[in-house]
Each structure stands twice: as structure tokens, then as C-alpha cells.
C-alpha positions as CSV (number, residue, x, y, z in Angstrom):
1,M,102.3,77.4,110.2
2,H,99.3,80.0,109.7
3,S,98.8,78.9,106.0
4,R,98.2,75.1,107.4
5,T,96.1,75.8,110.4
6,L,94.1,78.0,108.1
7,Y,94.0,74.9,105.5
8,G,92.9,71.9,108.2
9,A,90.0,74.7,109.0
10,A,89.1,75.1,105.2
11,K,89.6,71.0,105.0
12,M,87.0,70.9,108.8
13,T,84.8,73.5,106.9
14,I,84.1,70.9,103.5
15,G,84.2,67.9,105.7
16,M,81.3,69.2,107.7
17,A,79.4,70.5,104.8
18,L,79.9,67.1,103.4
19,L,78.5,65.5,106.4
20,S,75.4,67.4,106.6
21,L,75.0,67.1,102.7
22,L,75.4,63.0,103.4
23,N,72.8,63.4,106.6
24,L,70.4,65.4,104.1
25,V,70.5,62.8,101.2
26,C,70.7,59.9,103.2
27,G,68.4,60.2,106.2
28,G,71.3,60.5,108.6
29,D,72.7,57.2,107.3
30,A,76.1,57.8,106.5
31,R,76.4,54.8,104.9
32,C,73.9,56.0,102.4
33,Q,72.0,52.3,101.4
34,T,69.4,52.1,99.5
35,P,66.8,51.7,101.1
36,G,64.8,47.9,101.3
37,P,61.1,47.9,100.7
38,P,58.6,49.1,102.7
39,A,56.8,47.2,105.4
40,P,53.8,45.3,104.7
41,N,50.6,47.6,105.8
42,P,49.1,45.7,108.8
43,K,45.5,45.9,107.0
44,E,46.9,43.6,104.2
45,L,48.4,41.1,106.1
46,H,46.2,37.7,107.1
47,G,46.6,34.7,108.4
48,G,45.4,30.9,107.8
49,I,45.8,28.1,109.5
50,E,44.7,24.7,108.4
51,V,44.4,21.8,111.0
52,S,44.0,18.2,109.7
53,L,44.1,15.5,112.1
54,R,47.6,14.6,111.6
55,S,49.5,18.0,111.0
56,V,49.0,21.8,111.1
57,R,49.6,24.2,108.1
58,A,50.2,28.0,108.1
59,I,50.1,30.3,105.6
60,V,50.5,34.5,105.3
61,L,48.9,36.2,103.0
62,R,49.6,40.2,101.4
63,V,46.2,41.4,100.1
64,P,46.2,44.9,98.8
65,T,43.4,47.0,100.2
66,D,43.3,49.1,97.1
67,P,39.9,49.8,96.0
68,A,41.4,50.3,92.3
69,G,43.3,46.9,92.0
70,D,42.5,43.2,91.7
71,N,43.4,42.0,95.3
72,V,44.6,39.1,94.2
73,P,46.3,37.4,98.0
74,K,50.2,36.7,97.7
75,I,51.7,34.4,99.3
76,L,54.5,35.8,101.4
77,N,55.1,32.8,103.9
78,S,54.2,29.3,105.2
79,D,55.1,26.7,107.7
80,Q,53.8,23.1,108.6
81,L,54.2,21.7,112.6
82,N,52.8,18.1,113.3
83,P,52.0,17.7,117.1
84,L,55.1,16.0,118.7
85,T,52.5,13.5,121.0
86,P,52.8,10.5,118.3
87,F,49.2,9.4,116.2
88,P,47.6,6.9,118.5
89,K,47.8,3.3,116.2
90,D,45.0,2.5,117.1
91,E,43.8,5.6,114.9
92,K,41.5,6.9,118.0
93,P,42.7,10.2,119.1
94,T,43.7,10.8,123.0
95,P,42.3,13.5,125.2
96,E,46.4,14.5,125.0
97,Y,46.3,14.0,121.3
98,I,44.0,16.8,120.5
99,R,45.3,19.0,123.6
100,D,49.0,18.7,121.5
101,L,47.1,19.4,118.3
102,A,45.6,22.2,119.8
103,Q,49.2,23.7,121.3
104,T,50.3,23.4,117.9
105,V,47.7,25.5,116.3
106,Q,48.5,28.2,119.4
107,K,52.4,27.8,118.0
108,L,51.5,28.6,114.5
109,S,49.2,31.7,115.6
110,E,51.7,33.1,117.8
111,K,54.7,32.7,114.8
112,L,52.2,34.9,112.6
113,Q,51.9,37.5,115.1
114,R,55.4,37.4,116.1
115,E,57.3,36.7,112.8
116,S,55.1,37.8,110.0
117,R,53.4,41.0,112.5
118,V,50.2,39.4,111.2
119,P,47.2,40.9,113.2
120,P,45.7,38.3,115.8
121,N,41.7,39.3,114.4
122,Q,43.0,38.6,111.3
123,I,44.0,35.3,111.4
124,H,41.6,32.7,110.1
125,L,41.1,29.1,111.6
126,L,39.9,25.9,109.4
127,G,39.3,22.6,110.5
128,L,39.5,19.7,107.5
129,S,36.9,17.1,107.6
130,D,39.0,13.7,108.8
131,L,38.0,16.3,112.4
132,A,34.6,15.0,112.5
133,G,32.5,13.8,115.2
134,Q,33.5,14.0,119.4
135,T,37.3,14.4,117.7
136,R,35.9,17.5,116.3
137,D,34.2,19.1,119.4
138,D,36.9,18.4,121.4
139,L,39.3,19.9,119.2
140,A,36.9,23.2,118.8
141,R,36.8,23.2,122.9
142,E,40.5,22.9,123.1
143,V,41.4,25.9,120.5
144,Q,38.7,28.0,122.1
145,N,40.5,27.8,125.7
146,I,43.9,28.4,124.3
147,I,44.0,30.9,121.7
148,G,40.1,31.9,122.2
149,R,39.2,31.4,118.3
150,E,37.0,29.4,117.3
151,I,37.4,26.8,113.9
152,M,35.4,26.6,111.0
153,F,34.7,23.4,110.2
154,L,34.5,21.6,106.4
155,D,32.8,18.6,105.4
156,A,34.3,16.5,102.0
157,K,32.1,18.4,100.1
158,G,33.4,21.9,101.3
159,E,36.6,20.8,100.8
160,T,36.7,19.7,96.9
161,E,34.5,23.1,96.7
162,L,37.2,24.9,98.1
163,N,40.2,23.0,96.2
164,I,37.5,23.8,92.6
165,A,37.4,27.8,93.1
166,G,41.4,27.8,94.2
167,N,42.8,25.8,91.4
168,I,40.2,26.1,88.4
169,P,41.4,29.7,86.9
170,R,38.0,31.4,85.7
171,Q,39.1,32.4,82.5
172,Y,41.5,31.3,80.1
173,Q,42.5,32.9,76.7
174,F,42.4,32.0,73.4
175,E,43.5,34.3,70.3
176,G,43.4,37.5,72.0
177,K,39.8,36.7,73.7
178,R,38.9,35.5,77.1
179,Y,36.2,32.5,77.5
180,D,35.0,31.1,80.7
181,N,37.2,28.3,81.8
182,R,34.9,27.1,84.5
183,S,32.3,25.4,82.1
184,I,34.9,23.3,80.7
185,S,36.7,22.3,83.5
186,L,36.6,19.9,86.2
187,L,39.2,18.4,89.3
188,L,39.8,15.8,90.0
189,D,42.0,14.8,93.8
190,I,42.9,11.6,93.4
191,S,44.8,9.6,96.3
192,A,45.4,5.9,97.4
193,T,42.1,5.5,98.8
194,N,39.4,7.5,96.9
195,V,38.4,9.9,94.3
196,R,37.4,13.5,94.8
197,G,36.3,15.3,92.0
198,G,33.6,18.2,90.9
199,Y,33.0,21.2,88.7
200,Q,31.2,23.8,88.7
201,Q,28.4,25.3,86.2
202,L,26.2,28.0,85.5
203,R,22.9,28.1,87.1
204,L,20.0,30.5,86.9
205,T,18.7,31.9,90.3
206,S,15.3,32.9,90.9
207,R,16.0,36.6,90.3
208,N,17.1,35.5,86.4
209,R,21.2,35.9,87.6
210,A,23.7,33.6,86.6
211,E,26.0,32.3,89.4
212,Y,28.4,29.5,89.9
213,D,27.2,25.8,91.2
214,Y,29.0,23.1,92.2
215,V,28.6,19.2,91.7
216,T,31.1,17.2,93.7
217,W,31.3,13.5,93.9
218,D,33.4,11.1,96.4
219,I,34.2,7.8,95.5
220,P,36.5,4.8,96.8
221,I,39.4,4.3,94.7
222,N,38.1,0.9,94.1
223,G,34.7,2.2,93.8
224,P,32.5,2.3,91.0
225,L,34.3,4.6,89.0
226,R,33.5,4.0,85.6
227,A,29.2,3.7,86.7
228,E,30.2,7.9,88.2
229,Y,32.0,8.7,84.6
230,A,29.3,7.0,82.6
231,Q,26.2,8.7,84.6
232,N,27.8,12.0,85.0
233,P,28.0,14.2,82.1
234,G,30.3,16.8,83.2
235,L,33.0,13.8,83.5
236,M,31.7,12.8,80.0
237,M,31.6,16.2,78.5
238,R,34.6,18.3,80.1
239,K,37.9,18.2,78.3
240,K,40.1,20.0,80.8
241,V,40.9,18.1,83.7
242,Y,42.8,19.7,87.0
243,L,44.8,17.0,88.6
244,V,45.6,17.2,92.4
245,G,47.1,15.4,95.3
246,N,50.3,14.0,96.4
247,I,50.7,11.5,93.7
248,V,50.1,13.5,90.5
249,W,53.0,15.9,92.6
250,A,55.1,13.2,92.8
251,L,54.7,12.0,89.1
252,T,55.1,15.6,87.6
253,A,58.2,16.5,89.8
254,L,59.9,13.4,89.4
255,L,59.4,12.7,85.9
256,Y,59.5,16.6,85.2
257,P,61.3,17.8,87.5
258,Q,63.1,21.1,85.4
259,N,58.9,22.0,85.1
260,Q,58.1,24.2,87.8
261,G,55.2,26.4,86.6
262,D,51.9,26.9,88.7
263,Y,50.1,24.9,85.8
264,A,51.5,21.7,84.3
265,P,50.7,19.7,81.3
266,L,50.5,16.2,81.6
267,T,48.9,12.9,79.5
268,F,47.8,9.7,79.8
269,E,50.7,8.3,78.4
270,D,53.0,9.6,81.5
271,I,50.5,8.1,83.8
272,N,51.4,5.1,82.2
273,S,55.0,5.4,82.4
274,F,55.1,6.5,85.6
275,Y,53.2,3.1,87.0
276,Y,55.4,1.2,84.5
277,R,59.0,2.7,86.5
278,A,57.5,3.0,90.4
279,M,56.7,-1.1,89.0
280,T,59.8,-2.0,88.1
281,D,62.7,0.6,90.0
282,P,61.0,3.0,91.9
283,E,64.8,3.8,93.5
284,A,65.8,5.0,89.8
285,L,62.1,6.9,90.2
286,L,62.7,8.3,93.3
287,N,66.0,10.1,92.2
288,P,66.0,11.4,89.2
289,D,69.3,13.3,87.8
290,L,68.9,17.3,88.1
291,S,72.2,17.8,86.7
292,K,70.6,19.0,83.5
293,I,68.6,21.6,85.1
294,R,71.0,24.6,84.1
295,D,69.2,27.5,86.3
296,E,70.9,26.9,90.5
297,N,67.8,28.1,91.7
298,A,65.3,26.4,90.1
299,R,67.7,22.7,90.8
300,K,67.3,23.6,94.2
301,E,63.8,23.9,93.8
302,A,63.6,20.2,92.3
303,R,65.9,19.0,94.7
304,K,63.7,20.4,97.9
305,G,60.9,18.5,96.0
306,R,62.7,15.3,95.5
307,E,63.6,15.3,98.9
308,A,60.0,15.8,100.6
309,I,58.6,13.5,97.9
310,K,61.2,10.5,99.2
311,A,59.9,11.7,102.9
312,I,56.2,10.6,101.9
313,Y,56.8,7.8,99.7
314,T,58.8,4.3,100.2
315,P,58.8,2.5,97.1
316,R,56.6,0.7,98.1
317,T,53.7,3.0,98.6
318,L,54.6,4.9,95.3
319,A,53.9,1.9,93.5
320,A,50.5,1.7,95.1
321,G,50.0,5.4,94.6
322,A,50.9,5.0,91.0
323,E,48.8,2.1,90.9
324,A,45.4,3.7,91.9
325,L,46.4,7.2,89.7
326,K,46.8,4.6,86.6
327,N,43.2,2.9,87.8
328,A,41.4,5.7,88.4
329,A,42.8,7.4,84.5
330,T,41.4,4.3,83.0
331,E,38.4,4.2,84.7
332,L,37.5,7.6,84.2
333,N,38.4,8.2,80.6
334,L,41.1,10.4,80.7
335,A,43.4,9.4,77.8
336,D,41.1,11.5,75.5
337,K,41.3,14.4,78.2
338,Q,43.7,17.6,78.1
339,L,45.6,16.9,81.7
340,I,46.7,19.8,83.6
341,F,48.8,19.7,87.2
342,A,47.6,22.4,89.6
343,R,51.5,22.7,91.3
344,N,49.7,25.2,94.2
345,S,47.1,23.2,94.9
346,N,48.2,22.3,98.1
347,W,47.9,25.9,99.1
348,A,44.9,26.9,96.9
349,R,42.2,25.4,99.3
350,L,43.1,27.6,102.3
351,V,44.6,30.0,100.3
352,N,40.4,30.8,98.7
353,F,39.2,30.2,102.4
354,V,41.0,33.7,103.5
355,R,39.9,35.4,100.8
356,L,36.1,34.3,101.4
357,Q,36.4,35.2,104.8
358,L,37.6,38.6,103.6
359,E,34.8,39.0,101.6
360,Q,32.3,38.6,104.1
């Protein structure tokens, strides 16, 4: 009996020693789990909210504050909400609709603060060019009253400039050397109604400093595209064209669902093929076979993209968009250009806007 008591006391002593060791090694967590990644520094968290006439989008960015780093923004999260009030059929926003749009901005602002811990003074508001005239003034007043913040509004030219800076990489690499990419590239944003585009060119300031300047245009899809091409040296001479817009996204996601890189190469033949299939069998085009994509995550992303496109386009509107894309590509003589789809273009404008606010 005495020996068993000593044996039990020894076991207890050893057990307490092991428990103390676990506490030291695991910081008091007896499960000794691998600690998760550290929470981002609040100073590195920034939010951007982009307001258009029909929807509100938001992103959460982490921008490193390391003075020795490149401080490239990284998207941590994104979201989109539409006003609950139906958009007026006469396309003239009512006071109720504008108030609902402002409240949607408030909801996303509060969500960024609550779920992503973005400080309120690090959330930046951007209004797009479809908010104009009295609608813009009324929305600015509603947002100021509800959340006490100002919106910076862009015109069409400002939107195009942000798209250019956000989607065209500054440099490209060839045979181990880096070259200026923006001096040989331009951007085209093609929709069913118009073609916006532009490029950057270097110019000398009065102090003999080189800096980028913008050349932009906004032409109706049935407007003088061929005349613009003939008169614009950038359109004629620049060989690399970055394409953005929903219809180009649809083309890439439906023809090449397996290609999910940030920049996807396209050809003039792809545009013709997309047009032909949209005109002859749009249902099949809207439902590409994803079974050949072996990677499960890639297949899920392709399926998500396919369903998002089907939520935007009907067979009829897809055919109309494909026709507009083909006409624009023909009129602007894109057959001899290097075509590139910028996949993250839907967020690039907002990311670049937030980055510019931080540089001020």
C-alpha cells in the first residue's frame, strides 16, 4: 500500500511537470495548436467603396507600411450590394432611391469596420461618372448626413485614367531586361453602348522632368471609330492592347474557363469565334463544359464565373454584346494587335483610387 502511494505521488509530480512544460511551450493552450497568422496592423488596413447609379461595391486592402518594401496593395475581401428600392423605369432617380443608395453605402462602410476592422477614417468613397448633375449633388448630401463623409466623384475621363493606371503594368520583361510597358500599350473598355480608351505617354515638364500624361477618348459604339483610329497615332502605332469590360470578361470565361491568370492573351480570331457562337448557339456558349478542368479549386472558380455571367447576360444580350465587340475590334483594326484581357479590371480602378489617396 505504501509503495502504491509513493508510485501515485510520483505519477502526479511527473504529470504536473509535463503540464507546466506544456504551458510554457504553448502559452497556456494545452492543445498546443499551431498559432494562426497574426492579425493585420490596423494602420495597414484600408477600405474603398465605389458608388454607381445601380450598385455599390467595396474592397478591403492591406497596404504594407514597411518603408523598404514596395507597398503593393493586396485585396483581402470584396463585396457588392444593390439598393433595395427598384431603379426607376424612367431612369430618373427619385429622392427615395437616392436615400436608399446612400444607406447602401452606409451598410458597406459599417461592414468593413465590423468584419474587417478597417478604421473609419481609412475608408475612401468614390462616385462614378454615371452619377451626374442633381443626382450627384443629392447623393453627396445624403452620404454626408448619414455617415459624415465626402465622396470624390469622377468624370468619364477620370475613370479611364484610373483604369489605365490600374490595369496596364508599368514594365514588362524581355530577355532579362525591363522596359517601359505603358509607352507601347493602350486600354480599351468596350461595352454595348460605347468604347472608352486611352494610354499614357511620357512628356517633359517645364522643369525638364519626365512624367506620364493621359490621352483618352469616349466614342459611341456606332460612332466614328474608324475615323478615331485614322486620326489617333496611339491607336495606330501601339501594338499591345489591354481589353476590359463585361463582354470581354464573358468571352474569356466562356471560351477559356481553364485560364484564370491575371492577364489572359486573346486573338482577333477569338472575337470572331465568340461572335459566331453567340449568334448561332448562345445557350451552349453560356454553358461551357468544365469537366476537363482537373484542379477542383479552378473548376469552382470557373463555375462561379459562368454563373455570374449568366446572371448578367441573356442569350439575346450576349449576342448584342458580342456583335458590339466584333464591330469595335474591326473598326479599330485590332487584328494585328497583341490583345490581353485584364482579369482584375473590375477592381483595378478602385484599388488604384485608394492607393492614390494614401500617396497624398
